[in-house]
C-alpha positions in Angstrom: 108.2 150.0 67.7 111.1 151.8 70.3 114.5 150.5 69.4 116.8 149.0 72.5 119.8 150.6 73.4 122.6 148.6 71.9 123.7 147.9 75.4 120.3 146.2 76.1 120.3 144.2 72.7 123.5 143.0 73.9 123.0 141.7 77.2 119.6 139.9 75.6 122.0 138.6 73.1 124.5 136.9 75.3 121.2 136.4 77.6 119.6 133.9 74.7 123.2 132.3 74.1 123.9 131.5 77.8 120.3 129.6 78.0 120.8 128.0 75.0 123.8 126.7 75.8 122.7 125.7 79.5 120.1 123.5 77.2 122.3 122.0 75.1 124.9 121.0 78.2 121.7 119.7 80.2 121.0 117.7 76.8 124.3 116.4 76.5 124.8 115.2 80.7 120.8 113.5 80.0 122.1 111.8 77.9 125.3 110.3 79.0 123.1 109.9 82.5 120.9 107.7 80.2 123.9 105.6 78.5 123.8 102.8 81.7 120.9 102.0 81.0 120.9 102.2 76.6 123.9 99.9 77.2 121.6 97.6 79.3 118.8 97.6 76.6 121.1 97.5 73.8 122.9 94.2 75.3 119.2 92.4 76.1 117.3 93.5 73.3 119.8 94.1 70.2 122.4 92.2 70.8 120.1 89.1 72.9 122.6 88.8 75.6 121.3 87.3 79.1 121.2 89.1 81.6 124.2 87.8 83.6 126.8 89.1 81.0 124.4 92.3 80.6 124.0 93.8 83.5 128.2 93.4 84.4 128.8 95.9 81.3 126.3 98.3 82.3 127.8 98.2 86.0 130.9 99.0 84.4 129.4 102.1 81.8 127.9 103.9 85.2 131.2 103.4 87.2 133.2 104.6 84.3 131.0 107.4 83.5 130.8 108.1 87.4 134.1 108.6 87.4 135.3 110.1 84.6 132.3 112.5 83.7 130.5 113.0 87.0 134.6 112.8 89.0 132.8 110.6 91.5 136.3 109.6 93.7 137.4 106.1 93.1 136.3 105.6 96.8 132.8 106.5 96.8 132.4 104.3 93.9 133.7 101.3 95.9 131.5 102.1 98.5 128.2 102.3 96.3 129.1 98.9 95.2 129.7 97.1 98.8 126.2 99.0 99.4 124.7 97.7 97.0 126.6 94.1 97.5 124.5 94.3 100.7 121.4 94.9 99.5 121.8 91.7 96.8 122.2 89.6 99.7 119.3 91.1 101.6 117.3 90.2 98.4 119.2 86.7 97.9 117.7 85.9 101.4 114.6 86.7 100.8 114.6 84.9 97.4 116.0 81.9 99.1 113.3 82.2 101.6 110.4 82.2 99.1 111.7 79.3 96.7 112.6 77.3 99.6 109.4 77.6 100.8 107.6 76.5 97.6 109.9 74.1 96.9 109.7 72.2 100.7 105.5 72.2 100.1 106.3 70.8 96.3 108.2 67.6 97.3 105.8 67.6 100.3 102.7 67.2 97.9 101.2 69.9 98.7 101.4 72.4 95.8 99.8 68.9 94.3 96.4 69.2 96.8 96.3 73.0 96.2 96.0 72.1 92.7 93.6 69.5 92.7 91.1 71.0 94.7 91.3 74.2 91.9 91.1 71.9 89.3 87.4 70.5 90.1 85.5 73.5 89.9 85.1 73.9 86.5 85.7 72.6 82.8 85.8 76.1 81.3 89.1 76.9 80.3 88.2 81.0 80.5 87.0 80.2 84.0 90.1 78.0 84.9 92.7 80.0 83.2 91.1 83.0 85.9 90.9 80.7 89.0 94.8 79.4 88.3 96.5 81.9 86.7 94.9 85.3 88.4 93.9 84.0 91.6 96.2 81.3 92.5 98.6 82.8 90.4 98.4 86.3 92.2 98.7 84.6 95.9 101.6 82.6 94.8 103.2 86.3 93.5 102.2 88.1 96.6 104.0 85.3 98.8 107.2 84.4 96.9 107.5 86.9 93.7 110.9 86.5 91.6 108.8 84.9 88.7 107.8 81.6 90.6 104.0 81.9 89.6 105.1 80.1 86.6 106.9 78.1 87.6 103.5 77.1 89.9 100.8 77.6 87.3 102.2 77.1 83.4 102.6 73.3 84.5 99.6 73.0 86.4 97.4 74.5 83.3 99.9 72.4 81.3 98.9 69.1 82.6 94.7 70.0 82.3 95.5 70.4 78.9 96.4 73.9 77.6 99.2 74.5 75.0 102.1 75.4 76.3 102.2 78.6 74.8 98.8 79.5 76.3 100.1 78.9 79.9 102.9 81.1 79.1 101.4 83.7 78.5 99.1 84.1 80.8 101.9 83.1 83.7 103.3 86.1 82.2 100.4 88.2 82.2 99.2 87.6 86.0 103.1 89.0 87.0 101.5 92.6 86.8 99.1 94.0 89.3 100.2 91.8 91.9 104.3 92.1 91.1 104.1 95.7 92.6 103.8 94.2 96.3 105.4 90.5 95.7 107.0 88.7 97.9 105.9 90.9 100.6 106.5 93.7 99.7 109.8 93.9 98.3 109.3 95.9 95.2 108.4 99.0 97.5 110.5 98.2 100.9 113.7 97.3 98.9 112.7 98.9 95.6 111.7 102.3 96.3 113.0 102.2 99.8 116.6 101.9 99.1 116.5 104.0 95.7 114.8 106.8 97.6 117.0 106.8 100.6 120.4 109.1 102.2 118.7 111.4 99.2 119.2 115.2 101.0 115.5 115.9 98.6 114.4 113.7 99.7 114.5 113.8 103.8 113.2 117.9 102.9 110.4 116.8 101.4 109.2 114.3 103.9 110.1 117.0 106.6 107.6 119.4 104.6 104.7 117.2 104.9 105.5 116.5 108.5 106.3 112.5 107.9 109.1 109.8 108.1 110.1 107.9 106.1 108.3 104.8 106.8 105.2 106.9 106.5 106.3 108.0 103.4 106.7 104.4 101.8 103.3 104.1 103.1 101.7 106.7 101.2 103.5 106.0 97.9 101.9 102.1 99.0 98.3 103.6 99.6 98.3 105.4 96.2 99.7 102.0 94.3 97.6 100.4 95.6 94.7 102.4 94.5 95.7 102.5 91.0 96.5 99.1 90.6 93.4 97.8 92.3 91.6 100.0 89.5 93.6 98.6 86.6 93.5 95.0 88.0 89.4 94.7 87.8 90.1 94.4 84.4 93.3 92.3 83.9 91.0 89.0 84.1 89.5 90.2 81.4 91.8 91.3 79.2 93.6 87.8 80.2 90.6 86.1 79.0 90.3 88.2 76.1 94.1 87.1 74.6 93.2 83.3 75.6 90.2 83.2 73.4 92.0 85.8 70.4 95.3 83.7 70.1 94.2 79.8 70.7 91.0 79.9 69.8 89.6 77.6 67.4 87.5 81.3 65.6 90.5 83.6 66.8 88.2 86.0 68.0 87.9 87.9 71.3 84.1 87.6 71.0 84.6 84.2 72.8 85.6 86.1 75.8 82.9 88.1 76.0 80.3 85.1 77.3 82.6 85.1 80.8 82.7 88.7 80.8 81.0 89.4 83.9 82.8 86.2 85.7 86.4 88.2 84.8 84.8 91.6 86.2 83.7 89.6 89.3 86.8 88.2 89.5 89.1 91.1 89.2 86.4 93.3 91.8 87.3 90.6 94.6 91.2 90.7 94.2 91.6 94.6 93.7 89.3 95.7 96.5 91.0 93.5 99.1 94.0 94.6 97.6 93.7 98.6 97.7 92.0 98.4 100.6 94.7 96.0 102.2 97.4 98.7 100.6 95.3 101.9 102.4 95.7 100.2 105.9 98.1 97.6 106.7 100.9 98.4 104.1 103.1 97.7 101.3 103.6 93.4 102.6 100.4 91.6 102.3 98.3 93.4 99.3 98.7 90.7 96.7 98.8 87.9 99.1 95.3 89.3 100.6 93.9 89.6 97.5 94.4 86.7 95.6 93.6 85.1 99.1 90.1 86.7 99.8 89.7 86.4 95.8 90.0 82.5 96.1 87.2 82.1 99.1 85.1 84.8 97.1 85.4 83.3 93.4 85.4 79.4 94.4 82.9 78.9 95.8 80.6 81.3 93.3 82.4 79.2 90.8 81.1 76.0 91.8 77.6 77.9 92.5 77.9 78.9 88.5 77.3 82.0 89.9 78.0 84.7 86.4 79.9 81.4 84.3 78.5 81.1 80.8 76.1 78.9 80.0 78.3 77.6 76.8 81.6 75.9 77.5 84.4 77.1 75.8 87.7 75.0 75.0 90.6 74.9 72.8 90.8 73.5 69.1 91.0 69.7 69.0 95.0 69.1 69.4 95.7 67.5 66.0 94.9 70.8 64.6 97.2 73.0 67.4 99.9 75.0 66.1 103.5 73.8 65.6 104.9 76.8 68.0 101.8 76.0 70.6 103.8 73.2 71.7 106.5 72.7 74.0 109.8 69.6 73.9 109.0 68.7 77.4 106.0 67.4 79.7 106.4 69.3 83.5 106.1 66.3 86.0 103.0 67.3 88.9 104.4 65.8 92.1 101.6 63.0 93.5 100.1 64.0 97.0 100.1 61.6 100.1 97.1 59.8 100.1 96.4 61.2 104.2 96.9 64.9 103.1 93.7 67.0 103.3 93.1 70.6 101.5 93.3 72.4 105.3 96.8 70.8 105.8 97.9 71.8 102.2 97.1 75.2 102.8 98.4 75.6 106.7 101.9 76.8 105.8 100.7 79.7 103.6 98.0 81.0 105.9 101.1 80.4 109.3 103.0 82.6 107.0 100.5 84.8 106.8 100.2 85.1 110.2 103.3 85.4 111.2 104.0 88.1 108.5 100.8 90.5 109.8 102.0 89.6 113.3 105.5 90.8 112.3 104.4 94.0 110.8 101.7 95.8 112.9 103.2 98.2 115.1 101.1 97.8 118.1 102.7 94.2 119.0 105.7 93.6 120.4 107.0 91.1 117.6 107.7 93.8 115.3 109.9 95.7 117.8 111.6 92.4 119.0 112.5 91.9 115.0 114.0 95.1 114.2 115.9 95.2 117.2 118.4 93.0 116.0 120.2 95.1 113.7 124.1 94.7 111.4 125.0 97.9 110.7 127.7 99.1 108.2 128.3 102.4 108.9 130.9 104.6 107.1 131.4 102.3 104.3 135.0 102.9 103.5 135.3 105.9 105.0 132.1 107.4 103.3 129.0 109.0 104.2 127.5 106.1 102.6 125.6 103.8 105.4 123.1 100.6 105.6 121.9 98.7 108.5 120.2 95.4 107.9 117.7 93.7 110.2 117.8 90.1 109.4 115.2 88.8 111.7 113.0 91.6 109.9 113.4 90.3 106.2 109.9 87.7 105.1 113.1 85.0 104.3 113.5 84.6 108.4 109.9 83.5 108.6 109.5 81.6 105.1 111.9 79.3 106.7 110.5 79.2 110.1 107.6 78.5 108.2 109.7 75.6 106.7 110.8 74.3 109.5 107.1 74.0 111.1 106.1 72.2 107.5 108.8 69.6 107.8 106.8 68.1 111.0 103.4 69.7 110.0 104.0 67.2 106.8 105.8 64.9 108.3 108.1 64.7 105.4 111.6 63.0 105.2 115.5 64.0 104.7 116.3 63.4 101.5 112.8 65.6 100.6 114.1 68.7 102.4 117.4 67.9 100.9 116.7 68.2 97.9 114.4 71.2 98.3 117.1 73.5 99.6 119.3 72.2 96.8 116.9 73.7 94.3 116.8 76.7 95.7 120.4 77.1 95.7 120.9 76.0 92.7 118.0 78.8 91.3 119.6 81.4 93.7 122.9 81.0 92.2 121.2 81.3 88.8 120.3 84.9 89.5 122.7 86.0 92.0 125.0 87.9 88.9 122.4 89.2 87.3 121.2 90.8 90.6 124.6 91.0 92.3 125.6 93.6 89.4 121.9 95.1 88.8 121.8 96.2 92.4 125.5 98.1 92.5 125.0 99.8 89.5 121.9 100.6 90.9 123.5 102.2 94.0 126.6 104.1 91.9 124.0 105.5 89.7 121.8 107.3 92.9 125.2 108.3 94.9 126.9 109.6 91.9 125.9 113.5 93.3 128.9 113.1 95.5 131.1 114.7 93.0 133.4 117.4 92.3 131.8 118.2 88.5 128.9 120.1 89.8 126.6 117.9 88.7 123.8 116.9 90.6 123.2 112.8 90.1 122.4 110.9 87.2 119.0 110.5 88.3 118.3 114.0 88.8 120.1 115.4 86.2 118.5 112.9 84.0 115.2 114.1 85.8 116.0 117.3 84.7 116.3 117.4 81.1 113.2 115.3 81.0 111.5 118.0 83.4 112.6 120.6 80.7 111.1 118.3 77.9 108.2 117.3 78.9 107.3 119.2 82.2 103.2 119.0 83.5 102.3 115.7 81.2 105.0 113.5 82.6 102.5 111.8 85.2 101.2 110.1 81.5 104.9 109.0 80.5 106.4 107.9 84.5 105.1 104.7 83.8 107.1 103.9 81.0 110.1 104.4 82.9 109.6 102.0 85.0 108.5 99.4 82.7 111.7 100.0 80.6 113.7 99.5 84.3 111.4 95.9 84.4 112.5 94.8 81.1 116.1 96.0 81.6 116.7 95.1 84.9 114.2 91.4 84.7 113.1 93.0 87.9 110.1 95.7 89.9 112.3 95.7 92.5 115.9 97.3 90.8 113.7 99.0 88.8 112.4 100.9 91.6 115.5 101.2 93.2 117.3 102.7 89.8 114.5 104.8 89.0 112.8 106.2 91.9 115.2 109.1 93.0 114.7 110.3 88.7 111.2 110.1 89.4 110.9 111.9 92.1 113.6 114.9 90.9 111.2 115.0 88.0 108.4 115.5 90.0 110.1 118.4 91.8 110.9 119.7 88.6 107.9 119.9 87.4 106.0 120.9 90.6 104.1 117.4 90.4 103.2 115.3 93.7 106.4 112.9 93.9 104.5 110.2 95.6 101.9 109.9 93.0 104.7 109.9 90.4 106.8 107.2 92.4 103.7 105.1 92.7 103.4 105.8 88.6 107.3 104.5 88.7 106.1 101.0 90.7 103.4 100.6 88.2 104.9 100.5 85.0 107.7 98.4 86.9 104.9 96.2 87.7 103.8 96.1 83.8 107.0 95.7 82.5 107.1 92.7 84.8 105.2 90.9 82.0 108.5 91.9 79.4 111.0 91.2 82.2 113.6 88.6 80.4 114.5 87.0 83.6 110.6 86.4 84.0 110.2 84.7 80.1 113.4 82.2 80.4 112.2 80.7 84.2 108.4 80.3 82.5 109.3 78.9 78.9 111.7 76.7 80.7 109.5 75.1 82.9 108.0 73.5 79.1 110.6 73.5 76.6 109.6 76.6 74.9 113.1 77.6 74.3 113.5 79.7 70.9 110.2 81.3 71.0 110.6 84.3 73.5 109.8 86.7 70.5 106.7 84.8 69.6 105.6 85.6 73.6 106.8 89.2 73.6 105.1 90.2 70.6 102.0 88.3 72.6 102.7 90.2 75.2 102.6 93.8 73.6 98.9 94.3 73.6 98.8 94.3 77.5 101.8 95.7 78.3 100.7 99.4 76.3 97.0 98.9 77.8 98.7 98.9 81.1 100.8 101.9 80.6 98.0 103.6 79.0 95.9 102.9 81.6 98.2 104.1 84.3 99.4 106.9 82.6 95.2 109.1 82.3 94.9 107.0 86.0 98.6 109.6 86.5 96.7 112.4 84.7 93.4 112.5 86.5 94.6 112.2 89.5 96.8 115.1 89.4 95.2 117.7 87.3 91.4 116.1 88.3 91.9 115.2 91.7 94.4 117.3 92.6 96.5 114.9 94.1 
């Protein structure tokens, strides 16, 4: 071996030391960038604090790191906070509209009529949970989102003889595949959209692809639909398997096998229109159309006993149920007016679907008219941060229009409408503080790139560290980040908003398709929706299972793990075999 000259040896030594120092600094800054997420996780999981307490603390930690370590000007942090509050108002407006429509239909008796129609189809518990939780619950998630399937499905399942714990578990499991496009696409349009908007790196990538921003979001939505569609085919089978394994007399997965054909049929009936809608129409309607088309296909098939099991399956006798299965309250189901017909009960949802489609199709003038009304917030507090709100184009406006029509269509009384509004406002107040600090936290996190420290923004710093650690196999791990975000923040939308720029940065650093990685982020966030603390609390409250959240979390770990592994493998295939 030929010895190197002394100066060359010194040079290589210095380069090696520089690389080690850079790696250590990158690790330290990446760890600091992850501190807000760790703070929220510790307070929610370890300290068992509610989101209304945990998220304000996480916001303060994010703001302090931005100011002290990243040296972001205070006025920029304040402007990011204001931007976050404006987005929060958009989300709360959507939540209010969705819950108001739901409450209106409950008060008019329409929900009770819809439930009655679903109950007379089969006495087999496996078929019932697929029809009510999977298909009807997915439809409700697509229309309303924000945990409303639990409010509807849990009382119904308990009323027809399901143990309270089984009903809650089923309602939480189905808030996975449909939640990616819940509340008329809010997790994609507001979550990913706001998470990426304003980033120079994102704008450069979109320009390189020859797209505009809405088209890029459309590409991501299509890929979400494909990945979720593949996983969604198997979710009804997993659902009935968990029900029979945890709550059956034999505690066996084998009891689900006779209904496996019907479960896969129901999965396909939902997943195919779901994926096609995501590809050809956009992110607003996949869950809504998947649930609706799925019901139109599966319910007649179930009535004709197509692929249904030969032998009925039921829970053990009630006197043999574990005390942990039972809630402390029995939900009340409102009575249906005698004169109300099934079509009349379904008309508000059908009308909502028609209005939403008309307002989203680019070829119709309604879309341009609704988007023409804008409220701009330019250069907030003198910074370059700007945002524009299109209040009429938000789905909440159409929710309210349908509510007004329903009031007259169902011949409701004034006091019924007052109760519907009061209950919607009450639920809104319960989520306002958690969302009102989660979203500003995400915005401060995302906008921290404007600083005097020379560091990239927190998400991109974190992305740089992760990409060096994991590299090309990141598609397998990307869904895990989305899951953590939903678990911590309690929302698929906020998880996407918080981590989209981070995922984009890892994809760019690793030379991977940014749209595929962002799709995997949303898929993971949808999986985490099963474990979201706010969803669990809302579900257990309907039947009085408060205090048994730990049992539910343990039961849900298996479907969440299945979801993340399946999504990660699809991501690896998409990137390295299909060449996305």
